[in-house]
C-alpha positions as CSV (number, residue, x, y, z in Angstrom):
1,M,2.3,-12.1,32.4
2,Y,4.7,-10.8,29.7
3,D,3.4,-10.7,26.2
4,D,6.1,-10.7,23.6
5,Q,3.8,-9.7,20.8
6,P,4.4,-6.2,19.5
7,A,1.7,-3.6,20.3
8,F,1.7,-2.4,16.7
9,G,1.6,-3.7,13.2
10,A,1.2,-2.8,9.5
11,S,-0.1,-4.2,6.3
12,R,-0.4,-3.0,2.8
13,R,-2.7,-3.7,-0.1
14,S,-3.3,-2.2,-3.5
15,V,-6.6,-0.6,-4.4
16,A,-7.0,0.6,-8.0
17,G,-3.3,1.6,-8.2
18,T,-3.1,3.2,-4.7
19,T,-1.1,1.5,-2.0
20,V,-3.2,1.4,1.2
21,V,-1.0,1.0,4.3
22,E,-2.9,0.1,7.4
23,L,-1.2,0.8,10.7
24,W,-2.6,-0.4,14.0
25,G,-1.9,-0.4,17.7
26,E,0.4,2.0,19.5
27,L,2.6,4.2,17.4
28,D,5.3,5.0,19.9
29,V,9.1,4.9,19.9
30,L,9.1,1.1,19.7
31,A,6.7,1.0,16.8
32,A,8.7,3.8,15.0
33,A,11.8,1.7,15.2
34,G,10.0,-1.5,14.0
35,L,8.0,0.1,11.2
36,S,10.7,2.4,9.7
37,P,12.3,-0.2,7.5
38,F,8.9,-1.2,6.1
39,L,7.7,2.3,5.4
40,D,11.1,3.4,4.1
41,A,11.1,0.6,1.5
42,L,7.6,1.6,0.4
43,A,8.5,5.3,0.1
44,R,11.4,4.5,-2.3
45,V,9.0,3.4,-5.0
46,A,8.8,6.3,-7.5
47,D,5.6,8.1,-8.2
48,S,3.6,6.0,-5.7
49,D,0.1,7.0,-4.5
50,F,-0.3,6.2,-0.7
51,V,-3.1,6.2,1.7
52,I,-2.1,5.6,5.3
53,D,-5.1,4.2,7.3
54,L,-4.7,5.1,11.0
55,R,-8.2,4.2,12.1
56,P,-6.9,1.1,14.0
57,V,-4.2,3.1,15.8
58,T,-5.0,3.3,19.5
59,F,-2.2,5.7,20.5
60,I,0.3,8.0,18.8
61,D,3.1,10.0,20.3
62,C,5.8,12.3,18.8
63,S,7.7,9.2,17.7
64,G,4.8,7.9,15.7
65,L,4.2,11.4,14.3
66,S,7.8,11.6,13.3
67,L,7.5,8.2,11.6
68,L,4.6,9.6,9.5
69,C,6.6,12.8,8.7
70,R,9.6,10.8,7.6
71,F,7.4,8.6,5.4
72,R,5.8,11.7,3.8
73,M,9.1,13.3,3.2
74,H,10.6,10.2,1.5
75,A,7.4,9.6,-0.6
76,L,7.3,13.2,-1.8
77,E,11.1,13.1,-2.6
78,N,10.3,10.2,-4.9
79,G,7.3,11.9,-6.6
80,G,4.7,10.2,-4.5
81,R,1.4,11.4,-2.9
82,I,0.2,10.6,0.6
83,R,-3.1,10.9,2.3
84,I,-4.1,9.9,5.8
85,V,-7.3,8.3,7.0
86,S,-8.2,9.2,10.6
87,A,-11.3,10.6,12.3
88,D,-9.6,10.5,15.8
89,P,-9.9,13.9,17.5
90,S,-6.8,13.2,19.5
91,F,-4.8,12.8,16.3
92,T,-6.2,15.9,14.7
93,R,-5.4,17.8,18.0
94,L,-1.9,16.5,17.9
95,L,-1.5,17.8,14.4
96,R,-2.9,21.1,15.4
97,L,-0.6,21.4,18.4
98,T,2.5,20.5,16.3
99,R,1.4,22.8,13.5
100,L,1.3,19.9,11.1
101,G,-2.4,20.2,10.3
102,R,-1.7,21.7,6.9
103,V,1.1,19.3,6.1
104,F,-1.0,16.2,5.9
105,E,-4.0,15.6,3.7
106,I,-6.5,14.1,6.2
107,H,-9.7,12.1,5.3
108,A,-12.3,10.7,7.7
109,D,-12.8,7.6,5.7
110,L,-11.1,5.4,3.2
111,A,-13.5,6.0,0.4
112,S,-12.8,9.8,0.4
113,A,-9.0,9.2,0.6
114,L,-9.1,6.9,-2.4
115,A,-11.3,9.3,-4.5
116,R,-9.3,11.3,-6.9
117,H,-11.8,14.1,-7.4
118,A,-10.0,16.5,-5.0
119,E,-6.8,16.1,-6.9
120,D,-8.4,16.9,-10.2
121,A,-10.8,19.6,-9.0
122,G,-8.2,22.4,-9.3
123,P,-8.1,25.7,-7.3
124,G,-10.5,25.9,-4.4
125,A,-10.6,22.1,-3.9
126,T,-10.5,21.0,-0.3
127,N,-7.9,18.5,0.7
128,G,-9.1,17.7,4.1
129,A,-6.2,19.6,5.8
130,I,-6.6,20.6,9.4
131,A,-6.0,24.2,10.3
């Protein structure tokens, strides 16, 4: 039986001035095409603080990773900040293999991603990057 429901989705909410974007399902080429307009519009807002919650993501390939890289690039161009929530070893392995481990600020849980102490701690503070 054919299911015409997409295997991916996104939502956003504001938590204390931070835009939390939850992505779920399979982040593949189909999802990248479907989610790009939504994420591009968010990234255009100047000086935005973003947390991308990937915990509900069940699969991510190079298209999904490219989607995240594109969002990061546009957010930074507009003075934004982006952090990712994921404790999935497959995702951290993908970041390592693509040498993007130090590009993204990764947190294992939403609370640590929302905390601003790492931003204000100065030199020597850990940002959760993956080597």
